[in-house]
N, C-alpha and C positions, 0 to 999 in steps of 0.2 A: 290314762289320758282323759281329759274333759271332753264330753260331747255336747255340742251346741244343738239347740233346736234349729231346724232348717230356715226358720224365718227370724231367727235372732239377728239383731242389728250387727253388721260386720265392718262398718265404716264409722268414723266419729260423727259425721253428719246423721247418719241413720240412728245412731245411738241417741243423738240429741232429739231427732224426730220421735223416736220412741219415748223418750223421757217426757216430751210434751204430751204425748197420749196418756202415759201413766200418771204424771204428776200434775196435769192440765197446764195451760198456758198461764193461768193466774199464779200457780204454784211455782213454775219456772221463772215468772216475772219477780216473784218475792225473792228467789234464790239468787238470781243474776242481776237484779235491779236494772233490768233493760226493758224497753217498751216491747209490745207484742210483735210488731213488724220486724224488729231486729232478731227477736228470738225465732221467728218463722224463717228468716233468711239463713239463720245458722243451720236450720233442719232441712235445707235444700241441697240436692245433689248438684255440686258445682259444674259437673260436666254436662248437665242437662238444662241449664238455664242461662239466659244472656248475662254477659259481663255485668256486674254491679247488682245483680238481684240475689246473689248468694253471697254470704259472708263466711269467712273462715271461724268455724265454731271454736269455742273455748278449749274443748278437749284436744282438738288438733293443734291449737296454739300451745297448750301444755306439752304435747309430745314433741313439737319443734323446739321449744324451750328446754326440755329435758335432754334432747339430743345434743343441743348446744353446750349445756352444762356438762354432759359426759365428754364431749370433745375437747372443751376448753378447760375443765376443772380437774383433770388427772383423776387420781384415785379417790380424792375427796369428792368430786363430782359424781364419780360412779357410785360411792357410797350413798350420797344424797338421793340420787335417783332410784337406787335400790330400796332405800327406806320408804320413798314415796310409793313405788311399785308395790312394795309389801303392805302398805296401807290399804291400797286398792284390792289387792289379793285377799287380805284379811276380811274384807266385807262379804266375800263369798266362800269363806273358810279354806283358802288356799294359801300357799306360801311361795315365796320366790326363791329359786335355786339356780346355779349356774348351769349352762347347758352342757358345757364340757366336763367329762368326768375328772374327778380328783386324781392327780398325778404326783407322786412324791418330787419334792424339789431339793432334797439333800441326797448325799452319796451314801449315807450308812443309816442304820436304824437308830443309833444313839442321837445323831443329829437331827433325824426326823422327829424323834420323841421330844428333844429339847425345843424343837421348833413349835411345839404345842403350847408351851407355858406362856409366852408373851400374850396371845390372845385370850388365855385363861385369866391371866392376871388383869388385863384390861377390862374383861367382863366383870370381874370382881370390883374393880375400881369404879366402873359405871353404875353398878348396883349400890355401891356405898355412897356414891355421889347423888343418887336419887335421879339418874338420868331418865330422859323420857322412854317409855317402853319400847317405842319403835327403835331407838337407838340401841337399847339393851338387846332387843331381839336381832338386830342386824349383826352385833358382835357375837351373839350365840351362833348365828349362821357361819360367821367367819371362824369360829372355834371348831364347830363341827366339820367344816371343810378341812382344817388342818389336821383333825384327828383322822378323817378319811384318808388323807394323804399318807398318814402313818400306817394305816391298816391295809391299803389296797395293793401295795407294792408286790406281794407274792403272786397275785392274780394276773399280773401284767408281765407276759413272757419277754418282752423286748427290753426290760429293766433289770438291773441287778437285784438279786434277793435281798430285801432289807430285813425281813423277819425270818428267823430260823426256828425250826422246831426244837424242842427239848434240850 
């Protein structure tokens, strides 16, 4: 588990405030192409200032946009947001993995093994097509998840044993 510094920004507006401290207001103005007063409004706690003096910061908007894409975009929307999340995670040497453990979705070991091939084939296609690295890495995560589904069945007592010894 990753430990945060006690004073690390824990909200989007606090991250924006910290970014202004680290990158300077001029640096942030170059990145966002906004005037200084707007940037300072992004960095205010919306619960502690009068209405109209704080603005929803771009990171908060991105989170709302991403939630809407997941809600309305189905599996493609989930994949798109997962890829963007992985881009952020990659900046700090982390990866994005599902919270729930892998669980077999087939009734026998042969079917579970065969279920591993389509994501492998798709990975090879993406590599051959010179797809963006973020898309290739996302497909690699999908493939690894499928392989875990194949391999974890014996450790789960409430499911039929898919893998047998010798």
